[in-house]
N, CA, C and O atoms as a Maestro MAE file, in Angstrom:
{
 s_m_m2io_version
 :::
 2.0.0
}

f_m_ct {
 s_m_title
 :::
 protein
 m_atom[256] {
  # First column is atom index #
  i_m_mmod_type
  r_m_x_coord
  r_m_y_coord
  r_m_z_coord
  i_m_residue_number
  s_m_chain_name
  s_m_pdb_residue_name
  s_m_pdb_atom_name
  i_m_atomic_number
  :::
  1 25 234.840 104.301 92.545 1 A "MET " " N  " 7
  2 3 234.923 105.464 92.074 1 A "MET " " CA " 6
  3 2 233.902 106.326 91.069 1 A "MET " " C  " 6
  4 15 233.350 105.930 90.042 1 A "MET " " O  " 8
  5 25 233.848 107.439 91.611 2 A "ARG " " N  " 7
  6 3 232.731 108.419 90.691 2 A "ARG " " CA " 6
  7 2 233.744 108.700 89.536 2 A "ARG " " C  " 6
  8 15 234.975 108.699 89.534 2 A "ARG " " O  " 8
  9 25 232.788 108.952 88.512 3 A "ILE " " N  " 7
  10 3 233.666 109.680 87.336 3 A "ILE " " CA " 6
  11 2 234.043 110.840 87.660 3 A "ILE " " C  " 6
  12 15 235.231 111.118 87.495 3 A "ILE " " O  " 8
  13 25 233.089 111.875 88.233 4 A "THR " " N  " 7
  14 3 233.570 113.211 89.096 4 A "THR " " CA " 6
  15 2 234.896 113.371 89.978 4 A "THR " " C  " 6
  16 15 235.717 114.288 89.951 4 A "THR " " O  " 8
  17 25 234.869 112.180 90.792 5 A "VAL " " N  " 7
  18 3 236.115 111.992 91.636 5 A "VAL " " CA " 6
  19 2 237.397 111.840 90.907 5 A "VAL " " C  " 6
  20 15 238.431 112.357 91.331 5 A "VAL " " O  " 8
  21 25 237.345 111.099 89.753 6 A "PHE " " N  " 7
  22 3 238.221 110.536 88.640 6 A "PHE " " CA " 6
  23 2 238.855 111.953 88.122 6 A "PHE " " C  " 6
  24 15 240.045 112.225 88.274 6 A "PHE " " O  " 8
  25 25 237.819 112.902 87.432 7 A "ARG " " N  " 7
  26 3 238.369 113.750 86.660 7 A "ARG " " CA " 6
  27 2 238.865 114.907 87.540 7 A "ARG " " C  " 6
  28 15 239.778 115.650 87.179 7 A "ARG " " O  " 8
  29 25 238.121 115.042 88.890 8 A "GLN " " N  " 7
  30 3 239.029 115.825 89.841 8 A "GLN " " CA " 6
  31 2 240.770 115.323 90.145 8 A "GLN " " C  " 6
  32 15 241.804 115.988 90.075 8 A "GLN " " O  " 8
  33 25 240.569 114.084 90.448 9 A "ARG " " N  " 7
  34 3 242.193 113.428 90.652 9 A "ARG " " CA " 6
  35 2 242.705 113.830 89.328 9 A "ARG " " C  " 6
  36 15 243.794 114.384 89.475 9 A "ARG " " O  " 8
  37 25 242.351 113.769 88.117 10 A "MET " " N  " 7
  38 3 243.380 113.892 86.965 10 A "MET " " CA " 6
  39 2 243.581 115.134 86.662 10 A "MET " " C  " 6
  40 15 244.629 115.385 86.068 10 A "MET " " O  " 8
  41 25 242.467 116.468 87.041 11 A "ALA " " N  " 7
  42 3 243.172 117.745 87.237 11 A "ALA " " CA " 6
  43 2 243.767 118.043 88.332 11 A "ALA " " C  " 6
  44 15 244.260 119.166 88.227 11 A "ALA " " O  " 8
  45 25 243.985 117.511 89.474 12 A "GLU " " N  " 7
  46 3 244.780 117.602 90.380 12 A "GLU " " CA " 6
  47 2 246.161 117.200 89.894 12 A "GLU " " C  " 6
  48 15 247.050 118.049 89.828 12 A "GLU " " O  " 8
  49 25 246.398 115.788 89.513 13 A "GLU " " N  " 7
  50 3 247.350 115.344 89.090 13 A "GLU " " CA " 6
  51 2 248.030 116.084 87.725 13 A "GLU " " C  " 6
  52 15 249.254 116.201 87.662 13 A "GLU " " O  " 8
  53 25 247.383 116.446 86.925 14 A "PHE " " N  " 7
  54 3 247.825 116.966 85.772 14 A "PHE " " CA " 6
  55 2 247.507 118.393 85.065 14 A "PHE " " C  " 6
  56 15 247.767 118.840 83.949 14 A "PHE " " O  " 8
  57 25 246.923 118.842 86.045 15 A "GLY " " N  " 7
  58 3 246.251 120.373 85.519 15 A "GLY " " CA " 6
  59 2 245.047 120.053 84.551 15 A "GLY " " C  " 6
  60 15 244.976 119.122 83.749 15 A "GLY " " O  " 8
  61 25 244.201 120.949 84.787 16 A "THR " " N  " 7
  62 3 242.617 121.002 84.115 16 A "THR " " CA " 6
  63 2 242.874 120.921 82.277 16 A "THR " " C  " 6
  64 15 242.291 120.081 81.591 16 A "THR " " O  " 8
  65 25 243.712 121.816 81.775 17 A "VAL " " N  " 7
  66 3 243.699 121.463 80.412 17 A "VAL " " CA " 6
  67 2 244.622 120.337 79.989 17 A "VAL " " C  " 6
  68 15 244.308 119.840 78.907 17 A "VAL " " O  " 8
  69 25 245.711 119.803 80.598 18 A "ARG " " N  " 7
  70 3 246.409 118.597 80.020 18 A "ARG " " CA " 6
  71 2 245.704 117.329 80.470 18 A "ARG " " C  " 6
  72 15 245.843 116.339 79.751 18 A "ARG " " O  " 8
  73 25 244.845 117.218 81.746 19 A "ALA " " N  " 7
  74 3 243.826 116.540 81.961 19 A "ALA " " CA " 6
  75 2 242.908 116.077 81.022 19 A "ALA " " C  " 6
  76 15 242.725 114.878 80.815 19 A "ALA " " O  " 8
  77 25 242.289 117.024 80.410 20 A "GLU " " N  " 7
  78 3 241.395 116.804 79.489 20 A "GLU " " CA " 6
  79 2 241.972 116.474 78.164 20 A "GLU " " C  " 6
  80 15 241.310 115.710 77.461 20 A "GLU " " O  " 8
  81 25 243.003 116.888 77.748 21 A "MET " " N  " 7
  82 3 243.770 116.437 76.673 21 A "MET " " CA " 6
  83 2 244.332 115.007 76.612 21 A "MET " " C  " 6
  84 15 244.194 114.288 75.623 21 A "MET " " O  " 8
  85 25 244.976 114.641 77.739 22 A "LEU " " N  " 7
  86 3 245.072 113.378 77.746 22 A "LEU " " CA " 6
  87 2 244.070 112.411 77.774 22 A "LEU " " C  " 6
  88 15 244.344 111.306 77.306 22 A "LEU " " O  " 8
  89 25 242.592 112.684 78.387 23 A "ALA " " N  " 7
  90 3 241.658 111.996 78.444 23 A "ALA " " CA " 6
  91 2 241.305 111.645 77.077 23 A "ALA " " C  " 6
  92 15 240.949 110.519 76.730 23 A "ALA " " O  " 8
  93 25 241.425 112.711 76.274 24 A "LYS " " N  " 7
  94 3 240.577 112.480 74.846 24 A "LYS " " CA " 6
  95 2 241.776 112.185 73.823 24 A "LYS " " C  " 6
  96 15 241.452 111.681 72.748 24 A "LYS " " O  " 8
  97 25 243.121 112.450 74.058 25 A "ASP " " N  " 7
  98 3 244.031 111.739 73.196 25 A "ASP " " CA " 6
  99 2 245.197 110.959 73.239 25 A "ASP " " C  " 6
  100 15 245.939 110.744 72.281 25 A "ASP " " O  " 8
  101 25 245.317 110.585 74.273 26 A "HIS " " N  " 7
  102 3 246.346 109.863 74.556 26 A "HIS " " CA " 6
  103 2 245.684 108.404 75.028 26 A "HIS " " C  " 6
  104 15 244.838 108.282 75.914 26 A "HIS " " O  " 8
  105 25 246.294 107.264 74.188 27 A "VAL " " N  " 7
  106 3 245.734 106.175 73.907 27 A "VAL " " CA " 6
  107 2 246.621 105.290 75.191 27 A "VAL " " C  " 6
  108 15 247.826 105.440 75.395 27 A "VAL " " O  " 8
  109 25 245.805 104.447 75.894 28 A "LEU " " N  " 7
  110 3 247.081 103.390 76.887 28 A "LEU " " CA " 6
  111 2 246.444 102.239 76.392 28 A "LEU " " C  " 6
  112 15 245.276 102.118 76.022 28 A "LEU " " O  " 8
  113 25 247.442 101.319 76.431 29 A "SER " " N  " 7
  114 3 247.581 99.929 75.979 29 A "SER " " CA " 6
  115 2 246.731 99.113 77.186 29 A "SER " " C  " 6
  116 15 246.058 98.126 76.892 29 A "SER " " O  " 8
  117 25 246.812 99.567 78.445 30 A "GLY " " N  " 7
  118 3 246.316 99.075 79.483 30 A "GLY " " CA " 6
  119 2 244.551 99.021 79.621 30 A "GLY " " C  " 6
  120 15 243.897 98.519 80.535 30 A "GLY " " O  " 8
  121 25 244.009 99.789 78.259 31 A "LEU " " N  " 7
  122 3 243.101 100.224 78.461 31 A "LEU " " CA " 6
  123 2 242.303 99.377 77.005 31 A "LEU " " C  " 6
  124 15 241.139 99.533 76.638 31 A "LEU " " O  " 8
  125 25 243.184 98.625 76.484 32 A "GLY " " N  " 7
  126 3 242.869 97.941 75.316 32 A "GLY " " CA " 6
  127 2 242.975 98.854 74.280 32 A "GLY " " C  " 6
  128 15 242.096 98.713 73.430 32 A "GLY " " O  " 8
  129 25 243.873 99.861 74.051 33 A "GLY " " N  " 7
  130 3 244.202 100.612 73.178 33 A "GLY " " CA " 6
  131 2 243.138 101.893 73.014 33 A "GLY " " C  " 6
  132 15 242.933 102.319 71.878 33 A "GLY " " O  " 8
  133 25 242.622 102.358 73.888 34 A "ARG " " N  " 7
  134 3 241.663 103.341 74.006 34 A "ARG " " CA " 6
  135 2 242.019 104.421 74.630 34 A "ARG " " C  " 6
  136 15 243.169 104.482 75.067 34 A "ARG " " O  " 8
  137 25 241.349 105.231 74.764 35 A "THR " " N  " 7
  138 3 241.808 106.901 75.195 35 A "THR " " CA " 6
  139 2 240.693 106.621 76.927 35 A "THR " " C  " 6
  140 15 239.888 105.743 77.238 35 A "THR " " O  " 8
  141 25 241.046 107.461 77.425 36 A "VAL " " N  " 7
  142 3 240.259 107.389 78.857 36 A "VAL " " CA " 6
  143 2 238.541 107.969 78.252 36 A "VAL " " C  " 6
  144 15 237.537 107.433 78.720 36 A "VAL " " O  " 8
  145 25 238.465 108.741 77.523 37 A "GLU " " N  " 7
  146 3 237.091 108.965 77.003 37 A "GLU " " CA " 6
  147 2 236.413 107.824 76.461 37 A "GLU " " C  " 6
  148 15 235.211 107.669 76.676 37 A "GLU " " O  " 8
  149 25 237.248 106.804 75.603 38 A "GLN " " N  " 7
  150 3 236.734 105.834 74.938 38 A "GLN " " CA " 6
  151 2 236.273 104.723 75.941 38 A "GLN " " C  " 6
  152 15 235.229 104.071 75.961 38 A "GLN " " O  " 8
  153 25 237.569 104.700 76.924 39 A "ALA " " N  " 7
  154 3 237.122 103.737 77.679 39 A "ALA " " CA " 6
  155 2 236.041 103.927 78.816 39 A "ALA " " C  " 6
  156 15 235.649 102.929 79.421 39 A "ALA " " O  " 8
  157 25 235.501 105.305 79.156 40 A "LEU " " N  " 7
  158 3 234.839 105.502 79.911 40 A "LEU " " CA " 6
  159 2 233.146 104.986 79.216 40 A "LEU " " C  " 6
  160 15 232.278 104.259 79.698 40 A "LEU " " O  " 8
  161 25 233.221 105.804 77.806 41 A "ALA " " N  " 7
  162 3 232.103 105.251 76.850 41 A "ALA " " CA " 6
  163 2 231.807 103.815 76.853 41 A "ALA " " C  " 6
  164 15 230.729 103.278 76.598 41 A "ALA " " O  " 8
  165 25 232.978 103.243 77.197 42 A "ALA " " N  " 7
  166 3 232.867 101.414 76.954 42 A "ALA " " CA " 6
  167 2 232.521 101.084 77.994 42 A "ALA " " C  " 6
  168 15 232.369 99.864 78.061 42 A "ALA " " O  " 8
  169 25 232.264 101.734 79.089 43 A "GLY " " N  " 7
  170 3 232.004 101.112 80.639 43 A "GLY " " CA " 6
  171 2 232.760 100.643 81.584 43 A "GLY " " C  " 6
  172 15 232.414 99.947 82.540 43 A "GLY " " O  " 8
  173 25 233.970 101.092 81.267 44 A "VAL " " N  " 7
  174 3 235.277 100.483 81.966 44 A "VAL " " CA " 6
  175 2 234.921 101.236 83.178 44 A "VAL " " C  " 6
  176 15 234.122 102.153 82.985 44 A "VAL " " O  " 8
  177 25 235.445 101.011 84.720 45 A "SER " " N  " 7
  178 3 235.218 101.410 85.845 45 A "SER " " CA " 6
  179 2 236.093 103.034 86.095 45 A "SER " " C  " 6
  180 15 237.319 103.136 86.076 45 A "SER " " O  " 8
  181 25 235.529 103.711 86.226 46 A "ALA " " N  " 7
  182 3 236.635 105.053 86.367 46 A "ALA " " CA " 6
  183 2 237.829 104.653 87.233 46 A "ALA " " C  " 6
  184 15 238.883 105.247 87.001 46 A "ALA " " O  " 8
  185 25 237.809 103.584 88.351 47 A "LYS " " N  " 7
  186 3 238.539 103.519 89.196 47 A "LYS " " CA " 6
  187 2 239.837 102.323 88.531 47 A "LYS " " C  " 6
  188 15 240.968 102.248 89.013 47 A "LYS " " O  " 8
  189 25 239.360 101.511 87.399 48 A "GLU " " N  " 7
  190 3 240.189 101.081 86.729 48 A "GLU " " CA " 6
  191 2 240.876 101.818 85.559 48 A "GLU " " C  " 6
  192 15 241.974 101.541 85.076 48 A "GLU " " O  " 8
  193 25 240.083 102.750 85.213 49 A "ILE " " N  " 7
  194 3 240.884 103.986 84.506 49 A "ILE " " CA " 6
  195 2 241.948 104.596 85.072 49 A "ILE " " C  " 6
  196 15 243.018 104.704 84.473 49 A "ILE " " O  " 8
  197 25 241.732 105.077 86.358 50 A "TRP " " N  " 7
  198 3 242.845 105.632 87.130 50 A "TRP " " CA " 6
  199 2 244.010 104.997 87.340 50 A "TRP " " C  " 6
  200 15 245.116 105.528 87.235 50 A "TRP " " O  " 8
  201 25 243.714 103.398 87.761 51 A "GLN " " N  " 7
  202 3 245.059 102.686 87.726 51 A "GLN " " CA " 6
  203 2 245.626 102.812 87.026 51 A "GLN " " C  " 6
  204 15 246.824 102.989 87.251 51 A "GLN " " O  " 8
  205 25 245.044 102.797 85.528 52 A "GLU " " N  " 7
  206 3 245.945 102.527 84.401 52 A "GLU " " CA " 6
  207 2 246.842 103.767 83.871 52 A "GLU " " C  " 6
  208 15 247.935 103.694 83.309 52 A "GLU " " O  " 8
  209 25 245.929 105.179 84.272 53 A "VAL " " N  " 7
  210 3 246.683 106.339 84.119 53 A "VAL " " CA " 6
  211 2 247.676 106.653 85.130 53 A "VAL " " C  " 6
  212 15 248.450 107.600 84.992 53 A "VAL " " O  " 8
  213 25 247.677 105.797 86.264 54 A "CYS " " N  " 7
  214 3 248.702 106.386 87.043 54 A "CYS " " CA " 6
  215 2 249.847 105.166 86.720 54 A "CYS " " C  " 6
  216 15 251.012 105.519 86.537 54 A "CYS " " O  " 8
  217 25 249.560 104.005 86.667 55 A "ALA " " N  " 7
  218 3 250.750 103.033 86.186 55 A "ALA " " CA " 6
  219 2 251.605 103.728 84.591 55 A "ALA " " C  " 6
  220 15 252.802 103.573 84.346 55 A "ALA " " O  " 8
  221 25 250.769 104.357 83.843 56 A "ALA " " N  " 7
  222 3 251.471 105.077 82.587 56 A "ALA " " CA " 6
  223 2 252.392 106.361 82.631 56 A "ALA " " C  " 6
  224 15 253.210 106.762 81.802 56 A "ALA " " O  " 8
  225 25 252.011 106.882 83.850 57 A "PHE " " N  " 7
  226 3 252.353 108.325 83.704 57 A "PHE " " CA " 6
  227 2 253.119 108.175 85.258 57 A "PHE " " C  " 6
  228 15 253.375 109.307 85.670 57 A "PHE " " O  " 8
  229 25 253.471 107.312 86.043 58 A "ASP " " N  " 7
  230 3 254.447 106.984 87.241 58 A "ASP " " CA " 6
  231 2 253.912 107.594 88.203 58 A "ASP " " C  " 6
  232 15 254.745 107.820 89.081 58 A "ASP " " O  " 8
  233 25 252.471 108.122 88.541 59 A "VAL " " N  " 7
  234 3 251.748 108.795 89.360 59 A "VAL " " CA " 6
  235 2 252.542 108.047 90.742 59 A "VAL " " C  " 6
  236 15 252.593 106.820 90.825 59 A "VAL " " O  " 8
  237 25 253.117 108.912 91.753 60 A "PRO " " N  " 7
  238 3 253.526 108.353 93.217 60 A "PRO " " CA " 6
  239 2 252.359 107.444 93.970 60 A "PRO " " C  " 6
  240 15 251.227 107.922 94.040 60 A "PRO " " O  " 8
  241 25 252.582 106.375 94.429 61 A "ALA " " N  " 7
  242 3 251.345 105.527 94.823 61 A "ALA " " CA " 6
  243 2 250.965 106.306 95.972 61 A "ALA " " C  " 6
  244 15 250.306 105.492 96.619 61 A "ALA " " O  " 8
  245 25 250.977 107.599 96.756 62 A "GLU " " N  " 7
  246 3 250.316 108.010 97.863 62 A "GLU " " CA " 6
  247 2 249.391 109.093 97.270 62 A "GLU " " C  " 6
  248 15 248.780 109.825 98.049 62 A "GLU " " O  " 8
  249 25 249.258 109.231 95.990 63 A "ARG " " N  " 7
  250 3 248.612 110.362 94.896 63 A "ARG " " CA " 6
  251 2 247.571 109.150 94.374 63 A "ARG " " C  " 6
  252 15 246.485 109.603 94.013 63 A "ARG " " O  " 8
  253 25 247.702 107.748 94.275 64 A "ARG " " N  " 7
  254 3 246.852 107.137 93.388 64 A "ARG " " CA " 6
  255 2 245.203 106.651 94.183 64 A "ARG " " C  " 6
  256 15 244.335 106.092 93.512 64 A "ARG " " O  " 8
  :::
 }
 m_bond[255] {
  # First column is bond index #
  i_m_from
  i_m_to
  i_m_order
  :::
  1 1 2 1
  2 2 3 1
  3 3 4 2
  4 3 5 1
  5 5 6 1
  6 6 7 1
  7 7 8 2
  8 7 9 1
  9 9 10 1
  10 10 11 1
  11 11 12 2
  12 11 13 1
  13 13 14 1
  14 14 15 1
  15 15 16 2
  16 15 17 1
  17 17 18 1
  18 18 19 1
  19 19 20 2
  20 19 21 1
  21 21 22 1
  22 22 23 1
  23 23 24 2
  24 23 25 1
  25 25 26 1
  26 26 27 1
  27 27 28 2
  28 27 29 1
  29 29 30 1
  30 30 31 1
  31 31 32 2
  32 31 33 1
  33 33 34 1
  34 34 35 1
  35 35 36 2
  36 35 37 1
  37 37 38 1
  38 38 39 1
  39 39 40 2
  40 39 41 1
  41 41 42 1
  42 42 43 1
  43 43 44 2
  44 43 45 1
  45 45 46 1
  46 46 47 1
  47 47 48 2
  48 47 49 1
  49 49 50 1
  50 50 51 1
  51 51 52 2
  52 51 53 1
  53 53 54 1
  54 54 55 1
  55 55 56 2
  56 55 57 1
  57 57 58 1
  58 58 59 1
  59 59 60 2
  60 59 61 1
  61 61 62 1
  62 62 63 1
  63 63 64 2
  64 63 65 1
  65 65 66 1
  66 66 67 1
  67 67 68 2
  68 67 69 1
  69 69 70 1
  70 70 71 1
  71 71 72 2
  72 71 73 1
  73 73 74 1
  74 74 75 1
  75 75 76 2
  76 75 77 1
  77 77 78 1
  78 78 79 1
  79 79 80 2
  80 79 81 1
  81 81 82 1
  82 82 83 1
  83 83 84 2
  84 83 85 1
  85 85 86 1
  86 86 87 1
  87 87 88 2
  88 87 89 1
  89 89 90 1
  90 90 91 1
  91 91 92 2
  92 91 93 1
  93 93 94 1
  94 94 95 1
  95 95 96 2
  96 95 97 1
  97 97 98 1
  98 98 99 1
  99 99 100 2
  100 99 101 1
  101 101 102 1
  102 102 103 1
  103 103 104 2
  104 103 105 1
  105 105 106 1
  106 106 107 1
  107 107 108 2
  108 107 109 1
  109 109 110 1
  110 110 111 1
  111 111 112 2
  112 111 113 1
  113 113 114 1
  114 114 115 1
  115 115 116 2
  116 115 117 1
  117 117 118 1
  118 118 119 1
  119 119 120 2
  120 119 121 1
  121 121 122 1
  122 122 123 1
  123 123 124 2
  124 123 125 1
  125 125 126 1
  126 126 127 1
  127 127 128 2
  128 127 129 1
  129 129 130 1
  130 130 131 1
  131 131 132 2
  132 131 133 1
  133 133 134 1
  134 134 135 1
  135 135 136 2
  136 135 137 1
  137 137 138 1
  138 138 139 1
  139 139 140 2
  140 139 141 1
  141 141 142 1
  142 142 143 1
  143 143 144 2
  144 143 145 1
  145 145 146 1
  146 146 147 1
  147 147 148 2
  148 147 149 1
  149 149 150 1
  150 150 151 1
  151 151 152 2
  152 151 153 1
  153 153 154 1
  154 154 155 1
  155 155 156 2
  156 155 157 1
  157 157 158 1
  158 158 159 1
  159 159 160 2
  160 159 161 1
  161 161 162 1
  162 162 163 1
  163 163 164 2
  164 163 165 1
  165 165 166 1
  166 166 167 1
  167 167 168 2
  168 167 169 1
  169 169 170 1
  170 170 171 1
  171 171 172 2
  172 171 173 1
  173 173 174 1
  174 174 175 1
  175 175 176 2
  176 175 177 1
  177 177 178 1
  178 178 179 1
  179 179 180 2
  180 179 181 1
  181 181 182 1
  182 182 183 1
  183 183 184 2
  184 183 185 1
  185 185 186 1
  186 186 187 1
  187 187 188 2
  188 187 189 1
  189 189 190 1
  190 190 191 1
  191 191 192 2
  192 191 193 1
  193 193 194 1
  194 194 195 1
  195 195 196 2
  196 195 197 1
  197 197 198 1
  198 198 199 1
  199 199 200 2
  200 199 201 1
  201 201 202 1
  202 202 203 1
  203 203 204 2
  204 203 205 1
  205 205 206 1
  206 206 207 1
  207 207 208 2
  208 207 209 1
  209 209 210 1
  210 210 211 1
  211 211 212 2
  212 211 213 1
  213 213 214 1
  214 214 215 1
  215 215 216 2
  216 215 217 1
  217 217 218 1
  218 218 219 1
  219 219 220 2
  220 219 221 1
  221 221 222 1
  222 222 223 1
  223 223 224 2
  224 223 225 1
  225 225 226 1
  226 226 227 1
  227 227 228 2
  228 227 229 1
  229 229 230 1
  230 230 231 1
  231 231 232 2
  232 231 233 1
  233 233 234 1
  234 234 235 1
  235 235 236 2
  236 235 237 1
  237 237 238 1
  238 238 239 1
  239 239 240 2
  240 239 241 1
  241 241 242 1
  242 242 243 1
  243 243 244 2
  244 243 245 1
  245 245 246 1
  246 246 247 1
  247 247 248 2
  248 247 249 1
  249 249 250 1
  250 250 251 1
  251 251 252 2
  252 251 253 1
  253 253 254 1
  254 254 255 1
  255 255 256 2
  :::
 }
}
């Protein structure tokens, strides 16, 4: 998954402002205690990050 697709899915699921806030501020244990932005900077794949976000926020399977 490309980062642009990941960001688009985040915006569609949470709204643009909330998606940006979550990416910057919300720490996910499934990402080693990192935020989305920190995980991206560390080289974690966007697909893996999206899966962790979906699990943390109970995104329905049809939108994963």
